DOBA-892335 format. One line per 8 residues: for each residue x, y, z of N, C-alpha, C. Coordinates in nm, 3 decimals. Each point is the difference from the previous one (the first is absolute). Example, Ala and Ser with C-alpha at 12.3 -4.5 7.8 and 13.67 -1.06 7.14 Angstrom:
DOBA-892335
1.319:-0.569:0.780:-0.089:0.119:0.000:0.090:0.120:0.000 ~ -0.035:0.105:-0.072:0.082:0.119:0.006:-0.077:0.109:0.073
This chain:
DOBA-892335
0.214:-2.814:4.020:0.025:0.142:-0.021:0.107:0.020:-0.109 ~ 0.107:-0.084:0.011:0.109:0.009:-0.097:-0.050:-0.033:-0.140 ~ -0.089:-0.101:-0.007:-0.055:-0.037:-0.130:-0.082:0.114:-0.058 ~ -0.080:0.066:0.086:-0.082:0.112:-0.045:0.086:0.113:-0.053 ~ 0.108:0.031:0.073:0.090:0.106:-0.044:0.064:-0.034:-0.134 ~ 0.037:-0.130:-0.014:0.062:-0.043:-0.125:-0.097:0.014:-0.116 ~ -0.127:-0.040:0.023:-0.100:0.012:-0.106:-0.023:0.146:-0.039 ~ -0.004:0.087:0.100:-0.019:0.142:-0.028:0.116:0.056:-0.081
0.121:-0.043:0.040:0.118:0.049:-0.072:-0.002:-0.046:-0.144 ~ -0.037:-0.128:-0.021:-0.005:-0.053:-0.135:-0.107:0.071:-0.082 ~ -0.114:0.027:0.062:-0.108:0.070:-0.071:0.042:0.140:-0.039 ~ 0.064:0.072:0.093:0.045:0.136:-0.029:0.102:0.001:-0.111 ~ 0.091:-0.102:0.007:0.103:-0.007:-0.102:-0.062:-0.023:-0.138 ~ -0.097:-0.092:-0.005:-0.065:-0.030:-0.127:-0.073:0.121:-0.055 ~ -0.070:0.072:0.089:-0.073:0.117:-0.043:0.094:0.106:-0.055 ~ 0.114:0.020:0.072:0.096:0.100:-0.042:0.055:-0.034:-0.137
0.038:-0.127:-0.022:0.056:-0.041:-0.129:-0.099:0.024:-0.113 ~ -0.126:-0.035:0.025:-0.099:0.015:-0.107:-0.029:0.145:-0.031 ~ 0.033:0.090:0.092:-0.024:0.142:-0.022:0.114:0.069:-0.073 ~ 0.110:-0.070:-0.025:0.113:0.060:-0.070:0.000:-0.040:-0.146 ~ 0.062:0.084:-0.080:0.008:-0.029:-0.144:0.081:-0.126:-0.024 ~ 0.114:-0.012:0.066:0.083:-0.119:-0.020:-0.069:-0.126:0.052 ~ -0.076:0.014:0.108:-0.074:-0.114:0.052:-0.100:-0.052:-0.101 ~ -0.069:0.092:-0.067:-0.094:-0.041:-0.103:0.072:-0.055:-0.122
0.110:0.067:-0.040:0.072:-0.040:-0.121:0.068:-0.136:0.017 ~ 0.037:-0.035:0.123:0.066:-0.129:0.023:-0.088:-0.117:-0.042 ~ -0.130:0.020:-0.004:-0.090:-0.105:-0.047:-0.016:-0.001:-0.151 ~ 0.074:0.090:-0.068:-0.005:0.004:-0.145:-0.122:0.072:-0.054 ~ -0.068:0.076:0.085:-0.120:0.070:-0.045:-0.005:0.140:0.063 ~ -0.056:0.093:-0.074:-0.028:0.134:0.050:-0.134:0.046:-0.055 ~ -0.074:0.072:0.082:-0.123:0.064:-0.047:0.029:0.149:-0.013 ~ -0.016:0.052:-0.122:0.040:0.137:-0.028:-0.121:0.080:-0.049
-0.023:0.114:0.063:-0.108:0.088:-0.039:0.044:0.095:-0.110 ~ -0.075:0.002:-0.109:0.027:0.092:-0.111:-0.133:0.061:-0.045 ~ 0.009:0.101:-0.085:-0.120:0.050:-0.066:-0.028:-0.087:-0.122 ~ -0.126:-0.014:-0.034:-0.038:-0.078:-0.117:-0.039:0.089:-0.118 ~ 0.005:0.134:0.019:-0.064:0.089:-0.096:0.086:0.119:-0.040 ~ 0.132:-0.016:0.002:0.089:0.109:-0.033:0.088:-0.038:-0.120 ~ -0.041:0.036:-0.121:0.076:-0.038:-0.120:0.146:0.046:0.008 ~ 0.090:-0.090:-0.037:0.142:0.028:0.004:0.064:-0.027:0.133
-0.080:-0.001:0.107:0.053:-0.020:0.135:-0.042:-0.134:0.059 ~ -0.128:-0.025:0.004:-0.049:-0.128:0.051:-0.141:-0.019:-0.053 ~ -0.015:-0.102:-0.083:-0.129:-0.021:-0.064:-0.029:-0.150:-0.009 ~ -0.123:-0.036:0.032:-0.047:-0.137:-0.016:-0.070:-0.007:-0.135 ~ 0.065:-0.065:-0.097:-0.050:0.002:-0.136:-0.118:-0.096:-0.018 ~ -0.070:0.015:-0.111:-0.117:-0.083:-0.027:0.037:-0.147:-0.012 ~ 0.124:-0.028:-0.042:0.042:-0.139:-0.012:0.064:-0.054:0.128 ~ -0.015:0.076:0.110:0.040:-0.051:0.131:0.143:0.029:0.043
0.076:0.074:-0.081:0.138:0.030:0.037:0.007:0.125:0.089 ~ 0.112:0.012:0.073:0.029:0.119:0.079:0.123:0.065:-0.061 ~ -0.014:0.124:-0.047:0.109:0.063:-0.074:0.018:0.144:0.047 ~ 0.123:0.051:-0.019:0.029:0.139:0.034:0.128:0.013:0.080 ~ 0.045:0.124:0.015:0.124:0.028:0.071:-0.006:-0.045:0.146 ~ -0.109:0.031:0.070:-0.012:-0.044:0.140:0.003:-0.152:0.010 ~ -0.061:-0.067:-0.096:0.001:-0.147:-0.001:0.143:-0.050:-0.017 ~ 0.076:0.062:-0.091:0.139:-0.040:-0.021:0.084:0.022:0.125
-0.021:0.114:0.067:0.073:0.027:0.124:-0.033:-0.105:0.106 ~ -0.129:-0.030:0.014:-0.043:-0.099:0.100:0.061:-0.137:-0.030 ~ -0.001:-0.040:-0.126:0.054:-0.131:-0.037:0.151:-0.005:0.023 ~ 0.069:0.109:-0.031:0.145:0.002:0.020:0.033:-0.010:0.149 ~ -0.068:0.079:0.082:0.024:-0.004:0.144:-0.031:-0.138:0.055 ~ -0.112:-0.057:-0.041:-0.036:-0.135:0.046:0.108:-0.100:-0.040 ~ 0.052:0.012:-0.122:0.105:-0.090:-0.045:0.124:0.010:0.085 ~ 0.037:0.122:0.039:0.116:0.019:0.087:-0.023:-0.059:0.139
-0.127:-0.014:0.038:-0.034:-0.063:0.128:-0.019:-0.150:-0.013 ~ 0.019:-0.052:-0.121:-0.008:-0.144:-0.022:-0.136:-0.050:-0.043 ~ -0.087:0.091:-0.044:-0.136:-0.039:-0.039:-0.015:0.015:-0.152 ~ -0.030:-0.111:-0.066:-0.023:-0.002:-0.144:-0.133:0.071:-0.030 ~ -0.013:0.060:-0.121:-0.128:0.064:-0.033:-0.122:-0.090:0.019 ~ 0.017:-0.130:-0.020:-0.112:-0.092:0.020:-0.040:-0.012:0.147 ~ 0.089:0.046:0.090:-0.030:-0.004:0.144:-0.064:0.127:0.052 ~ -0.026:0.096:-0.091:-0.062:0.127:0.040:-0.151:-0.009:-0.015
-0.071:0.037:0.104:-0.145:0.020:-0.008:-0.024:0.149:-0.011 ~ -0.057:0.043:-0.111:-0.030:0.142:-0.021:-0.136:0.032:0.061 ~ -0.004:0.105:0.078:-0.127:0.041:0.062:-0.021:0.148:-0.029 ~ -0.121:0.035:-0.042:-0.028:0.139:-0.032:-0.005:0.084:0.128 ~ 0.067:0.113:-0.004:-0.007:0.096:0.110:-0.036:0.135:-0.059 ~ -0.053:0.089:0.082:-0.041:0.132:-0.046:0.060:0.107:0.090 ~ -0.014:0.125:-0.039:0.051:0.110:0.082:-0.061:-0.002:0.140 ~ -0.125:-0.043:0.010:-0.070:0.002:0.128:0.033:-0.121:0.089
0.059:-0.106:-0.058:0.017:-0.124:0.078:0.144:-0.044:0.019 ~ 0.097:0.075:-0.054:0.138:-0.048:0.003:0.051:-0.025:0.142 ~ -0.023:0.094:0.092:0.049:-0.019:0.136:-0.068:-0.118:0.069 ~ -0.131:-0.008:-0.011:-0.071:-0.110:0.067:0.033:-0.135:-0.064 ~ 0.026:-0.002:-0.130:0.040:-0.125:-0.063:0.130:-0.052:0.062 ~ 0.092:0.092:0.032:0.126:-0.041:0.061:-0.018:-0.035:0.147 ~ -0.062:0.089:0.077:-0.007:-0.022:0.144:-0.087:-0.121:0.036 ~ -0.096:-0.033:-0.086:-0.086:-0.116:0.026:0.064:-0.131:-0.042
0.112:0.007:-0.073:0.063:-0.121:-0.050:-0.061:-0.050:-0.130 ~ -0.086:0.080:-0.059:-0.062:-0.039:-0.127:0.104:-0.013:-0.111 ~ 0.106:0.083:0.008:0.111:-0.008:-0.095:0.131:0.010:0.079 ~ 0.108:-0.049:-0.062:0.133:0.011:0.060:0.070:0.129:-0.042 ~ -0.025:0.044:-0.123:0.060:0.121:-0.055:-0.105:0.075:-0.080 ~ 0.020:0.131:-0.012:-0.082:0.081:-0.091:0.095:0.073:-0.095 ~ -0.022:-0.024:-0.130:0.077:0.069:-0.104:-0.105:0.063:-0.091 ~ -0.042:0.121:0.035:-0.121:0.055:-0.063:0.005:0.152:-0.004
0.098:0.056:-0.073:0.017:0.146:-0.008:-0.024:0.062:0.138 ~ 0.071:-0.050:0.099:-0.024:0.027:0.141:0.097:0.107:0.048 ~ -0.045:0.125:0.004:0.087:0.111:0.037:0.040:-0.009:0.148 ~ 0.128:0.019:0.025:0.053:-0.003:0.137:-0.036:0.131:0.070 ~ -0.073:-0.010:0.110:-0.035:0.119:0.079:0.020:-0.031:0.148 ~ 0.023:0.105:0.079:0.017:-0.019:0.145:-0.126:-0.056:0.064 ~ -0.116:0.044:-0.048:-0.126:-0.048:0.056:-0.015:-0.151:-0.021 ~ 0.032:-0.047:-0.119:-0.012:-0.143:-0.027:0.103:-0.080:0.079
0.118:0.060:0.024:0.104:-0.071:0.074:-0.036:-0.019:0.147 ~ -0.104:0.066:0.046:-0.048:-0.026:0.136:-0.067:-0.137:0.009 ~ -0.048:-0.050:-0.113:-0.075:-0.127:-0.003:0.078:-0.115:-0.061 ~ 0.082:0.031:-0.100:0.074:-0.106:-0.071:0.142:0.049:-0.026 ~ 0.084:-0.089:-0.054:0.135:0.039:-0.038:0.013:0.000:-0.151 ~ 0.102:0.071:-0.049:0.028:0.006:-0.143:0.143:-0.044:-0.027 ~ 0.020:-0.067:-0.111:0.132:-0.016:-0.060:0.003:0.085:-0.126 ~ 0.121:0.040:-0.040:0.012:0.080:-0.119:0.051:0.140:0.030
-0.037:0.095:-0.088:-0.098:-0.007:-0.109:0.055:-0.073:-0.123 ~ -0.093:-0.042:-0.088:0.041:-0.061:-0.125:-0.040:0.084:-0.120 ~ -0.070:0.114:0.022:-0.038:0.087:-0.110:-0.041:0.135:0.057 ~ 0.028:0.106:-0.077:-0.042:0.134:0.040:-0.079:0.065:-0.113 ~ -0.107:0.066:0.037:-0.085:0.068:-0.098:-0.056:0.126:0.067 ~ -0.101:0.061:-0.061:-0.061:0.119:0.058:-0.146:0.008:-0.038 ~ -0.079:0.066:0.083:-0.143:0.015:-0.027:-0.022:0.088:-0.122 ~ -0.096:-0.039:-0.085:-0.027:0.072:-0.122:-0.150:-0.005:-0.028
-0.039:0.048:-0.117:-0.141:0.006:-0.038:-0.021:-0.069:-0.134 ~ -0.109:-0.074:-0.010:-0.045:-0.060:-0.126:-0.121:0.078:-0.047 ~ 0.003:0.045:-0.125:-0.111:0.078:-0.055:-0.034:-0.052:-0.139 ~ -0.113:0.048:-0.054:-0.034:-0.036:-0.138:0.100:0.066:-0.097 ~ 0.028:-0.068:-0.108:0.103:0.046:-0.093:-0.033:0.138:-0.058 ~ -0.126:0.030:-0.012:-0.043:0.128:-0.058:0.000:0.115:0.100 ~ 0.025:-0.029:0.127:-0.009:0.103:0.105:0.136:0.067:0.017 ~ 0.009:0.126:-0.042:0.123:0.077:0.016:-0.010:0.104:0.112
-0.113:0.000:0.070:-0.021:0.099:0.106:0.062:-0.044:0.132 ~ 0.004:-0.131:0.024:0.056:-0.050:0.126:0.149:-0.022:-0.021 ~ 0.079:0.093:0.051:0.145:-0.006:-0.017:0.073:-0.034:0.129 ~ -0.074:-0.019:0.107:0.058:-0.032:0.129:-0.108:0.000:0.106 ~ 0.033:-0.034:0.123:-0.101:-0.010:0.105:-0.068:0.133:0.033 ~ 0.068:0.112:-0.025:-0.058:0.131:0.030:-0.119:0.031:-0.090 ~ -0.012:-0.072:-0.113:-0.108:0.027:-0.096:-0.127:-0.080:0.030 ~ -0.005:-0.065:0.116:-0.110:-0.092:0.029:-0.113:0.062:0.083
0.011:0.124:0.038:-0.109:0.062:0.076:-0.129:-0.004:-0.082 ~ -0.107:-0.048:0.064:-0.130:-0.012:-0.066:-0.013:-0.121:-0.089 ~ 0.104:-0.081:-0.009:-0.005:-0.119:-0.084:-0.011:-0.125:0.086 ~ -0.030:-0.113:-0.066:-0.020:-0.127:0.071:0.125:-0.086:-0.016 ~ 0.057:-0.037:0.114:0.125:-0.076:0.003:-0.024:-0.136:0.062 ~ 0.044:-0.105:-0.067:-0.026:-0.136:0.045:0.126:-0.068:0.052 ~ -0.016:-0.076:0.107:0.104:-0.090:0.049:-0.071:-0.117:0.068 ~ 0.079:-0.092:0.056:-0.062:-0.121:0.056:-0.016:0.010:0.151
-0.098:-0.071:0.051:-0.026:-0.006:0.143:0.122:-0.055:0.072 ~ 0.042:0.068:0.107:0.113:-0.047:0.079:0.133:0.058:-0.042 ~ 0.001:0.074:-0.110:0.122:0.065:-0.045:-0.009:0.149:0.034 ~ 0.114:0.068:-0.001:0.003:0.139:0.047:0.025:0.106:-0.106 ~ 0.031:-0.033:-0.127:0.039:0.104:-0.096:-0.103:0.109:-0.022 ~ -0.128:-0.035:-0.013:-0.102:0.102:-0.028:-0.010:0.101:0.116 ~ 0.004:-0.051:0.123:-0.006:0.090:0.115:0.122:0.092:0.004 ~ 0.115:-0.051:-0.042:0.121:0.082:-0.007:-0.020:0.117:-0.096
-0.063:-0.028:-0.115:-0.028:0.107:-0.096:-0.089:0.106:0.062 ~ -0.104:-0.045:0.069:-0.096:0.093:0.061:0.068:0.083:0.109 ~ 0.084:-0.062:0.079:0.064:0.069:0.111:0.107:0.098:-0.048 ~ 0.078:-0.041:-0.099:0.118:0.078:-0.038:-0.020:0.094:-0.119 ~ -0.092:-0.037:-0.091:-0.002:0.072:-0.128:-0.134:0.060:-0.039 ~ -0.111:-0.069:0.028:-0.129:0.043:-0.054:-0.111:-0.031:0.101 ~ -0.023:0.092:0.091:-0.096:-0.023:0.108:-0.143:-0.019:-0.052 ~ -0.030:0.053:-0.119:-0.136:-0.009:-0.054:-0.019:-0.119:-0.095
0.095:-0.090:-0.004:-0.015:-0.119:-0.083:-0.107:-0.092:0.060 ~ -0.073:-0.070:-0.086:-0.101:-0.096:0.045:0.061:-0.141:-0.007 ~ 0.007:-0.066:0.113:0.064:-0.131:0.006:-0.102:-0.111:-0.025 ~ 0.039:-0.095:-0.082:-0.083:-0.116:-0.031:0.084:-0.125:0.027 ~ -0.057:-0.099:0.069:0.073:-0.122:0.030:-0.068:-0.121:-0.061 ~ 0.081:-0.093:-0.050:-0.047:-0.129:-0.047:0.088:-0.109:0.062 ~ -0.046:-0.124:0.002:0.081:-0.107:0.060:0.129:-0.028:-0.075 ~ 0.001:0.019:-0.135:0.116:-0.037:-0.081:0.031:0.110:-0.101
0.127:0.006:-0.039:0.039:0.099:-0.099:-0.069:-0.020:-0.135 ~ -0.022:-0.122:-0.049:-0.074:-0.014:-0.126:-0.138:0.065:0.005 ~ -0.063:0.002:0.118:-0.129:0.068:0.014:0.017:0.150:-0.023 ~ 0.110:0.057:0.053:0.028:0.142:-0.021:0.026:0.028:-0.148 ~ 0.075:-0.090:-0.065:0.031:0.020:-0.141:-0.127:-0.006:-0.085 ~ -0.088:-0.093:0.032:-0.128:-0.010:-0.071:-0.081:0.129:0.018 ~ -0.002:0.051:0.123:-0.073:0.125:0.027:0.063:0.117:-0.076 ~ 0.132:0.002:-0.011:0.067:0.106:-0.075:-0.036:-0.007:-0.148
0.004:-0.118:-0.057:-0.033:-0.017:-0.141:-0.146:0.038:-0.028 ~ -0.087:-0.024:0.100:-0.142:0.031:-0.017:-0.033:0.146:0.030 ~ 0.098:0.078:0.044:-0.024:0.140:0.031:-0.062:0.022:0.137 ~ -0.001:-0.103:0.085:-0.059:0.014:0.132:0.096:0.064:0.100 ~ 0.130:-0.007:-0.027:0.101:0.072:0.078:0.093:0.069:-0.099 ~ 0.078:0.095:0.049:0.087:0.078:-0.087:0.145:-0.045:0.003 ~ 0.039:-0.071:0.105:0.139:-0.045:0.012:0.006:-0.116:0.100 ~ 0.105:-0.078:-0.011:0.029:-0.108:0.095:0.139:0.028:0.054
0.019:-0.018:0.130:0.133:0.021:0.055:0.048:-0.121:0.077 ~ 0.124:-0.033:-0.024:0.078:-0.094:0.078:0.142:0.013:-0.054 ~ 0.084:-0.099:0.023:0.138:0.009:-0.044:0.009:-0.007:-0.153 ~ 0.093:0.076:-0.055:0.013:0.009:-0.144:0.021:-0.132:-0.069 ~ 0.077:-0.090:0.061:0.027:-0.128:-0.064:-0.126:-0.086:-0.008 ~ -0.091:0.013:0.096:-0.127:-0.071:-0.004:-0.086:0.056:-0.112 ~ -0.008:0.132:-0.008:-0.081:0.064:-0.103:0.050:-0.032:-0.140 ~ 0.132:-0.015:-0.015:0.058:-0.031:-0.131:-0.053:-0.131:-0.056
-0.029:-0.095:0.088:-0.054:-0.128:-0.046:-0.136:0.015:-0.065 ~ -0.080:0.092:0.050:-0.133:0.021:-0.059:0.009:0.077:-0.131 ~ 0.101:0.086:-0.013:0.023:0.065:-0.129:0.038:-0.104:-0.104 ~ 0.079:-0.100:0.042:0.041:-0.106:-0.091:-0.122:-0.072:-0.058 ~ -0.107:-0.010:0.078:-0.121:-0.067:-0.047:-0.085:0.090:-0.091 ~ 0.009:0.132:0.021:-0.084:0.094:-0.076:0.084:0.120:-0.044 ~ 0.103:-0.020:-0.083:0.092:0.110:-0.032:-0.063:0.114:-0.078 ~ -0.109:-0.024:-0.070:-0.063:0.107:-0.077:-0.104:0.076:0.080
-0.033:-0.053:0.120:-0.106:0.061:0.080:0.050:0.062:0.129 ~ 0.115:-0.044:0.049:0.048:0.044:0.131:0.144:0.047:-0.008 ~ 0.038:0.082:0.098:0.140:0.043:0.011:0.031:0.032:0.146 ~ 0.126:-0.012:0.036:0.048:0.043:0.131:0.050:0.143:-0.015 ~ -0.038:0.087:0.093:0.042:0.140:-0.007:0.153:0.010:-0.001 ~ 0.065:-0.083:0.081:0.146:-0.007:-0.006:0.073:0.102:0.084 ~ -0.067:0.050:0.106:0.064:0.092:0.092:-0.016:-0.053:0.143 ~ 0.081:-0.099:0.039:-0.016:-0.062:0.133:0.016:0.103:0.111
-0.081:-0.017:0.105:0.002:0.096:0.110:0.014:-0.067:0.136 ~ 0.066:-0.115:0.001:0.037:-0.065:0.126:0.111:-0.100:-0.031 ~ 0.057:-0.058:0.103:0.096:-0.109:-0.016:-0.054:-0.122:0.072 ~ -0.017:-0.110:-0.073:-0.052:-0.124:0.056:0.107:-0.108:-0.014 ~ 0.030:-0.066:0.111:0.100:-0.107:0.001:-0.071:-0.131:0.030 ~ 0.001:-0.092:-0.096:-0.070:-0.127:0.017:0.086:-0.098:0.079 ~ -0.059:-0.056:0.104:0.068:-0.102:0.079:-0.078:-0.131:-0.002 ~ 0.065:-0.104:0.047:-0.065:-0.130:0.018:-0.043:-0.011:0.146
-0.129:-0.016:0.021:-0.053:-0.006:0.136:0.013:-0.138:0.060 ~ 0.036:-0.005:0.129:0.004:-0.125:0.076:-0.040:0.031:0.143 ~ -0.027:-0.106:0.077:-0.043:0.022:0.138:0.115:0.056:0.084 ~ -0.036:0.077:0.102:0.099:0.058:0.089:0.069:-0.110:0.081 ~ 0.119:0.033:0.049:0.073:-0.094:0.084:0.072:-0.109:-0.076 ~ 0.037:0.027:-0.125:0.069:-0.100:-0.082:0.119:0.065:-0.070 ~ 0.101:0.046:0.077:0.114:0.067:-0.062:0.078:-0.090:-0.094 ~ 0.008:-0.129:0.031:0.072:-0.092:-0.088:-0.067:-0.007:-0.137
-0.133:-0.009:0.000:-0.072:-0.003:-0.125:0.015:0.131:-0.076 ~ -0.005:0.111:0.072:0.016:0.132:-0.062:0.136:0.010:-0.068 ~ 0.105:-0.042:0.068:0.135:0.008:-0.057:0.014:-0.093:-0.121 ~ -0.060:-0.117:0.007:0.008:-0.095:-0.111:-0.069:0.057:-0.125 ~ -0.112:0.066:0.020:-0.071:0.060:-0.114:0.079:0.119:-0.056 ~ 0.057:0.082:0.089:0.086:0.109:-0.046:0.113:-0.054:-0.088 ~ 0.064:-0.108:0.045:0.110:-0.059:-0.077:-0.050:-0.051:-0.135 ~ -0.119:-0.057:-0.003:-0.056:-0.053:-0.125:-0.029:0.114:-0.098
-0.054:0.110:0.050:-0.027:0.116:-0.086:0.130:0.052:-0.060 ~ 0.103:0.012:0.086:0.128:0.049:-0.049:0.059:-0.094:-0.104 ~ -0.017:-0.129:0.021:0.050:-0.099:-0.097:-0.075:0.010:-0.131 ~ -0.130:0.026:0.005:-0.078:0.015:-0.123:0.049:0.120:-0.081 ~ 0.032:0.109:0.070:0.052:0.118:-0.068:0.136:-0.029:-0.061 ~ 0.091:-0.060:0.079:0.136:-0.026:-0.045:0.004:-0.096:-0.119 ~ -0.090:-0.097:0.000:-0.001:-0.102:-0.105:-0.052:0.052:-0.134 ~ -0.067:0.116:0.002:-0.061:0.053:-0.121:-0.145:-0.041:-0.019
-0.048:-0.091:0.083:-0.139:-0.047:-0.014:-0.100:0.110:0.032 ~ 0.036:0.090:0.090:-0.089:0.110:0.039:-0.029:0.089:-0.122 ~ 0.106:0.042:-0.069:-0.017:0.086:-0.116:-0.067:-0.075:-0.115 ~ 0.035:-0.126:-0.019:-0.064:-0.080:-0.106:-0.151:-0.005:0.020 ~ -0.042:-0.021:0.125:-0.142:-0.008:0.028:-0.069:0.133:-0.023 ~ 0.062:0.109:0.043:-0.058:0.132:-0.022:-0.016:0.030:-0.149 ~ 0.102:-0.032:-0.077:-0.007:0.027:-0.144:-0.112:-0.081:-0.065 ~ -0.016:-0.124:0.042:-0.101:-0.086:-0.061:-0.141:0.039:0.042
-0.018:0.037:0.126:-0.135:0.021:0.053:-0.046:0.146:-0.001 ~ 0.092:0.092:0.023:-0.036:0.142:0.010:0.047:0.078:-0.122 ~ 0.109:-0.042:-0.062:0.058:0.072:-0.113:-0.098:0.032:-0.111 ~ -0.087:-0.095:-0.042:-0.092:0.029:-0.111:-0.096:0.115:0.025 ~ -0.021:0.038:0.127:-0.092:0.111:0.031:0.061:0.135:-0.027 ~ 0.132:0.006:-0.019:0.068:0.128:-0.016:0.037:0.066:0.132 ~ -0.035:-0.063:0.112:0.033:0.056:0.131:0.153:0.002:0.016 ~ 0.057:0.113:0.042:0.146:0.007:0.017:0.048:-0.091:0.112
0.087:-0.092:-0.032:0.046:-0.098:0.098:0.101:0.064:0.095 ~ -0.023:-0.011:0.131:0.092:0.063:0.096:0.125:-0.085:0.022 ~ 0.100:0.060:0.062:0.116:-0.076:0.044:-0.039:-0.091:0.115 ~ 0.074:-0.108:0.021:-0.032:-0.088:0.114:0.010:0.076:0.132 ~ -0.092:-0.023:0.091:0.007:0.067:0.130:0.108:-0.062:0.089 ~ 0.038:0.071:0.102:0.092:-0.053:0.100:-0.080:-0.066:0.111 ~ 0.030:-0.126:0.029:-0.071:-0.073:0.105:0.037:0.060:0.134 ~ -0.101:0.047:0.075:0.027:0.075:0.122:-0.077:-0.046:0.123
-0.090:-0.096:-0.014:-0.092:-0.031:0.111:0.057:-0.098:0.102 ~ 0.130:-0.011:0.009:0.058:-0.095:0.096:-0.011:0.052:0.142
């Protein structure tokens, strides 16, 4: 009986350790969920590199936890799968333009925030009629499956808007360029990356109508890991690396760079 209890205790202990960020990092490896399709934030390039502000944040945090960039396994996550990727153990962390909300905190925990932005609209460069969400009645608005911005527009600003969903933001951008939708909505900093790719064809309206605070997602029940990530984010800001990364990755889009946020998710 004593042996059985000891085995159970050891098993529980092992399971608990593997479920924590520090437990995973102690092995010199972390699996981090990012987006692969957000220019300036997190992009998997044709030559196999992972680049962008979110990637830099993830690498800095991992480094503060003792994990070299070569010890990171990057895994693609989407708006529809971020919570299940964490709760299933598919990833240890999610750094993927992940807005902190009370609903999401019922399932997972957040560290941060590490960036603040606001919901905006992406339109064709020649379109001067769409000046804000109130101008979208009778028009087609695109966002991605599993995200909430388009529904927010319909609920708060334009009840007669026609909502269109695609699996990825590049699909929405392609539809916008082809004239199949009239606008794309998500956070302004995400939209700015697509303007960077097509500056003569696209523009951001530039009138944000929400506040979005990006956090780093981790599994619930890991306060030590949460505090360690908060400390790493603060260190990145203090060291100047946070601003350097923003200038390099987001600055060329013309998006106004915000002040560093105050870490509050402790």
